[in-house]
C-alpha positions in Angstrom: 54.7 -7.6 -49.1 58.0 -8.4 -50.8 61.3 -8.0 -49.0 64.5 -8.2 -51.2 67.8 -8.6 -49.4 71.3 -9.6 -50.3 73.6 -11.7 -48.2 77.3 -12.2 -48.4 79.2 -15.1 -47.0 83.0 -15.0 -46.5 85.4 -17.9 -46.3 88.6 -17.2 -44.4 90.4 -20.5 -44.0 93.9 -20.5 -42.4 96.6 -19.7 -44.9 94.1 -18.9 -47.6 92.9 -15.5 -48.8 89.4 -14.4 -47.9 86.8 -15.5 -50.5 83.5 -13.7 -50.4 80.3 -15.0 -52.1 77.0 -13.1 -52.4 73.4 -14.0 -53.4 70.1 -12.1 -53.4 66.9 -13.6 -51.9 63.2 -12.5 -52.1 60.9 -13.2 -49.1 57.1 -12.8 -49.6 55.1 -12.0 -46.4 51.4 -12.5 -46.9 48.9 -10.3 -45.1 47.0 -12.1 -42.3 43.3 -13.0 -42.9 40.7 -11.8 -40.3 36.9 -11.5 -40.2 36.1 -7.9 -39.5 32.4 -8.1 -38.8 32.1 -7.9 -35.0 28.5 -8.8 -34.5 25.6 -9.8 -36.7 22.5 -7.6 -36.6 19.3 -9.0 -35.0 16.2 -9.5 -37.0 12.4 -9.9 -36.8 10.3 -12.9 -37.7 8.5 -12.4 -41.0 10.7 -9.5 -42.1 13.3 -9.8 -44.8 16.9 -10.1 -43.4 20.3 -9.5 -45.0 23.7 -9.3 -43.4 27.0 -9.2 -45.4 30.1 -10.6 -43.6 33.4 -8.8 -44.1 37.0 -9.8 -43.8 40.4 -8.3 -44.5 43.8 -9.6 -45.5 44.7 -12.7 -47.5 44.5 -12.1 -51.2 41.7 -9.5 -51.0 37.9 -9.7 -51.1 37.9 -11.1 -54.6 39.5 -14.3 -53.4 37.2 -14.9 -50.4 35.0 -17.9 -50.1 32.6 -18.1 -47.1 31.1 -21.2 -45.5 29.2 -22.3 -42.3 31.4 -24.6 -40.2 29.3 -25.0 -37.1 26.1 -24.3 -35.2 22.7 -23.6 -36.6 21.4 -20.6 -38.6 18.0 -19.0 -37.6 15.3 -21.0 -39.5 14.5 -19.3 -42.8 18.0 -18.0 -43.4 20.8 -19.2 -45.6 24.5 -18.4 -45.8 26.1 -17.9 -49.2 29.7 -18.4 -50.4 29.8 -14.6 -50.9 29.3 -14.2 -47.2 25.7 -13.0 -47.2 23.3 -14.3 -44.5 19.8 -13.6 -45.9 16.2 -14.8 -46.0 13.1 -14.3 -43.9 13.3 -15.7 -40.4 10.4 -17.9 -39.4 11.2 -18.7 -35.7 11.9 -16.4 -32.8 14.9 -17.1 -30.6 18.7 -17.0 -30.4 21.0 -19.0 -32.8 24.8 -19.6 -32.4 26.9 -20.5 -35.5 30.5 -20.3 -36.8 31.6 -19.0 -40.2 34.8 -19.5 -42.1 36.4 -17.3 -44.7 39.1 -18.8 -47.0 41.4 -16.7 -49.2 42.9 -18.5 -52.2 44.6 -16.0 -54.5 46.5 -17.2 -57.4 50.1 -18.0 -56.4 49.3 -17.7 -52.8 48.7 -20.4 -50.2 45.1 -20.9 -48.9 44.5 -19.0 -45.7 41.4 -19.3 -43.5 39.9 -17.5 -40.5 36.9 -18.5 -38.4 34.6 -16.6 -36.0 31.5 -17.5 -34.0 28.4 -15.3 -33.9 25.2 -15.2 -31.9 22.1 -13.7 -33.6 18.7 -13.0 -32.1 15.4 -13.1 -34.0 12.6 -11.2 -32.3 8.9 -11.1 -32.9 7.1 -8.2 -34.6 4.5 -6.0 -33.0 1.1 -7.7 -32.9 -1.6 -6.5 -35.1 -4.5 -4.5 -33.6 -6.8 -7.0 -31.9 -10.0 -5.7 -30.4 -13.1 -7.0 -28.8 -16.3 -6.2 -30.6 -20.1 -6.8 -30.2 -20.4 -5.4 -26.7 -22.2 -2.1 -25.9 -20.7 0.4 -23.5 -23.8 0.2 -21.4 -24.7 -3.4 -20.4 -28.2 -4.5 -19.5 -28.2 -6.6 -16.2 -29.0 -10.3 -16.3 -28.1 -10.6 -20.0 -25.4 -12.5 -21.9 -24.1 -10.4 -24.9 -21.8 -12.4 -27.1 -18.4 -10.9 -27.8 -16.5 -10.9 -31.1 -12.9 -10.3 -32.1 -11.6 -8.0 -34.8 -8.0 -8.5 -36.0 -6.3 -5.7 -38.0 -3.9 -7.8 -40.1 -2.1 -11.1 -40.5 0.9 -12.1 -38.4 3.7 -14.5 -39.2 3.4 -16.4 -36.0 0.4 -18.0 -34.2 -1.0 -15.7 -31.6 -2.3 -17.0 -28.3 -4.7 -14.6 -26.7 -6.4 -14.4 -23.3 -9.3 -12.2 -22.3 -9.5 -11.5 -18.5 -12.7 -10.1 -17.0 -12.8 -8.0 -13.8 -15.8 -6.5 -12.1 -16.0 -3.5 -9.8 -19.4 -3.2 -8.1 -20.8 0.2 -7.4 -21.8 -1.0 -3.9 -21.2 -4.1 -1.8 -19.2 -7.2 -2.6 -18.3 -8.7 -5.9 -21.0 -10.4 -8.0 -19.6 -13.8 -8.9 -22.3 -14.2 -11.6 -20.4 -11.7 -13.7 -18.3 -14.1 -15.8 -18.0 -15.6 -19.2 -20.7 -18.0 -20.3 -18.0 -20.6 -20.6 -17.5 -20.3 -16.9 -14.9 -18.3 -15.0 -13.3 -15.0 -15.7 -10.8 -15.9 -18.4 -11.3 -17.1 -21.9 -8.7 -17.9 -24.5 -8.5 -18.0 -28.3 -5.8 -18.2 -30.9 -5.1 -16.6 -34.2 -3.3 -19.0 -36.7 -0.2 -17.6 -38.4 -1.0 -15.7 -41.6 -4.8 -15.3 -40.8 -7.2 -12.8 -39.3 -9.4 -15.5 -37.8 -9.9 -15.9 -34.1 -10.4 -19.5 -33.0 -12.2 -20.2 -29.7 -12.4 -23.7 -28.3 -16.1 -23.6 -29.1 -18.5 -20.8 -30.0 -17.5 -17.3 -29.1 -18.4 -16.8 -25.4 -20.9 -14.3 -24.0 -20.5 -12.1 -21.0 -22.9 -12.7 -18.1 -23.6 -9.2 -16.9 -24.9 -10.2 -13.5 -27.4 -8.2 -11.5 -25.3 -5.6 -9.7 -24.5 -2.1 -10.9 -20.8 -1.7 -11.6 -18.1 -1.8 -14.2 -17.0 -4.8 -16.2 -13.6 -4.6 -17.8 -12.2 -7.0 -20.4 -8.4 -7.0 -20.9 -6.5 -8.7 -23.8 -3.1 -10.3 -23.3 -1.3 -11.6 -26.4 1.7 -14.0 -26.7 3.6 -15.3 -29.8 6.2 -18.0 -29.6 6.0 -17.7 -25.8 6.8 -14.0 -25.9 4.4 -11.4 -24.6 3.4 -9.2 -27.5 0.6 -7.3 -25.7 0.7 -3.6 -26.8 1.2 -0.9 -24.2 -1.3 0.0 -22.9 -3.1 -3.3 -23.3 -6.4 -3.1 -25.1 -9.5 -3.1 -22.8 -13.2 -3.0 -23.4 -15.4 -1.5 -20.6 -19.1 -2.3 -20.0 -21.1 -0.4 -17.4 -24.0 -2.1 -15.7 -26.0 0.9 -14.7 -28.1 1.2 -11.5 -31.7 0.8 -12.5 -35.2 0.3 -10.9 -36.0 -3.1 -9.6 -36.8 -6.0 -11.9 -39.4 -8.6 -10.9 -38.7 -11.8 -12.7 -41.6 -13.7 -11.1 -44.5 -13.2 -8.7 -46.6 -16.0 -7.3 -48.4 -16.9 -4.1 -48.3 -19.8 -1.7 -51.4 -20.7 0.5 -50.8 -20.8 4.2 -53.1 -22.0 7.0 -54.1 -18.4 7.7 -53.9 -16.8 4.3 -51.1 -16.7 1.8 -47.5 -15.5 1.2 -46.8 -13.3 -1.8 -43.5 -14.6 -3.3 -41.5 -12.2 -5.4 -38.2 -13.0 -7.2 -36.2 -10.3 -8.8 -33.1 -8.2 -8.5 -32.1 -4.6 -7.6 -28.9 -3.5 -9.2 -28.1 -0.8 -6.6 -28.6 -3.3 -3.9 -31.3 -1.4 -2.1 -35.1 -1.5 -1.9 -37.6 1.0 -0.5 -41.1 -0.5 -0.7 -43.6 -2.7 -2.3 -46.9 -1.2 -3.5 -49.6 -3.8 -3.8 -53.0 -3.3 -5.4 -55.8 -5.8 -4.8 -58.6 -6.9 -7.1 -61.4 -8.4 -5.1 -63.3 -11.5 -6.2 -66.9 -10.9 -7.5 -69.2 -9.7 -4.8 -66.5 -8.9 -2.4 -65.8 -5.4 -1.0 -62.4 -4.7 0.5 -61.8 -2.1 3.2 -58.8 -1.0 1.2 -57.7 -2.0 -2.3 -54.1 -0.9 -1.8 -51.3 -1.2 0.6 -47.6 -0.3 0.8 -45.0 -2.4 2.6 -41.8 -0.8 3.7 -38.8 -2.9 2.7 -35.8 -0.7 3.4 -34.6 -2.4 6.6 -35.3 -5.9 5.3 -33.1 -5.4 2.2 -30.4 -3.5 4.1 -30.1 -6.6 6.3 -30.2 -9.0 3.3 -27.6 -7.2 1.2 -25.4 -6.7 4.2 -25.4 -10.4 4.9 -22.4 -12.2 3.4 -24.8 -15.0 2.4 -26.3 -12.7 -0.3 -23.0 -12.1 -2.1 -23.1 -15.2 -4.2 -26.5 -14.2 -5.6 -25.5 -10.7 -6.7 -28.6 -8.6 -6.1 -31.1 -11.4 -6.7 -33.7 -11.9 -3.9 -36.7 -14.0 -3.0 -39.1 -11.8 -1.1 -41.9 -13.3 0.9 -44.7 -11.0 2.2 -47.3 -12.8 4.4 -51.0 -11.9 4.3 -53.7 -13.1 6.7 -57.2 -13.9 5.6 -59.5 -13.4 8.5 -62.7 -15.1 7.2 -60.8 -18.2 6.0 -61.7 -17.7 2.3 -59.4 -15.7 0.0 -61.4 -12.7 -1.1 -59.0 -11.8 -4.0 -59.3 -12.4 -7.7 -55.8 -11.0 -8.3 -53.2 -8.5 -7.2 -50.4 -6.5 -8.7 -47.2 -5.5 -7.1 -44.7 -2.7 -7.9 -41.3 -2.5 -6.2 -39.4 0.8 -5.6 -35.7 1.3 -5.0 -33.4 4.3 -5.1 -33.6 4.4 -8.9 -37.4 4.2 -9.4 -40.3 1.8 -9.7 -40.4 -1.6 -11.3 -42.9 -2.7 -13.9 -46.0 -4.1 -12.2 -46.2 -7.9 -11.8 -49.6 -9.6 -11.5 -50.7 -12.6 -9.5 -54.0 -14.4 -10.2 -55.7 -16.5 -7.5 
């Protein structure tokens, strides 16, 4: 802005006539310089970023030169003399910095203005990460190995945790339902820019235990210490269905008066109705009866109701005593079939 004014000075000394003198002056008032960008926009790690800083005053935009005078820019970004903050951020977090704009128009003095900014770089949404390799219906007492499918690359390393929970259909928890690595949590990571899950060792399996119920695996994801788990979180559900009893071994132990039939197995619904036993006599021996049925309902109700059984899931060791009256075992073999609320087990044979 130019202001032109004329001033007149008058001399009026005593005894002398008044003598005026005039002269014109031009005063130049420069417009002030100010940065007009109030806040810098936030960004996302791995995504291209660009922010143009603006100012007003001085000699006009064509005379501006920008510079960074303090603080630290987000890693991956640069600040140009044209006032453009750009690049691809590589690290999540908040950065504080100060910029300066200088105006140096021809014939005008240099004018500067400074302003501080805070800028936040967030993390992008995580790619789809799912658990694979597990059937919806799980066979009891097995250890299926899980896998991980990753839908795309990610600019940051991802730390992932899989948490296992178990809801039994009846009775207390089965602590044997866990990962083969031990416990009910397992971790893995996905290196930045890859679609490869890295476990500390081999991919773990899921011990399905011996109790009917529901196994739920839940994924939690973090990147740069920030929770990036989608909402809702991904879960994989395995159902251990109630099934007939399973006999894992059947043997006998001689006693002073006969023998004990020893049966090891499990019953996923945590109940048992009976044991049906068929005898095969030794050569030349005739038995009064070749079959017998032993009621087991009360025995197993007591066992599964005892807190001591909880650590074994539904596993049991059943001992059925037999007395031999003539002192010599008359049997060549026997077979046993257990029955619970879901049906009959496969027959298990014992040879004497």
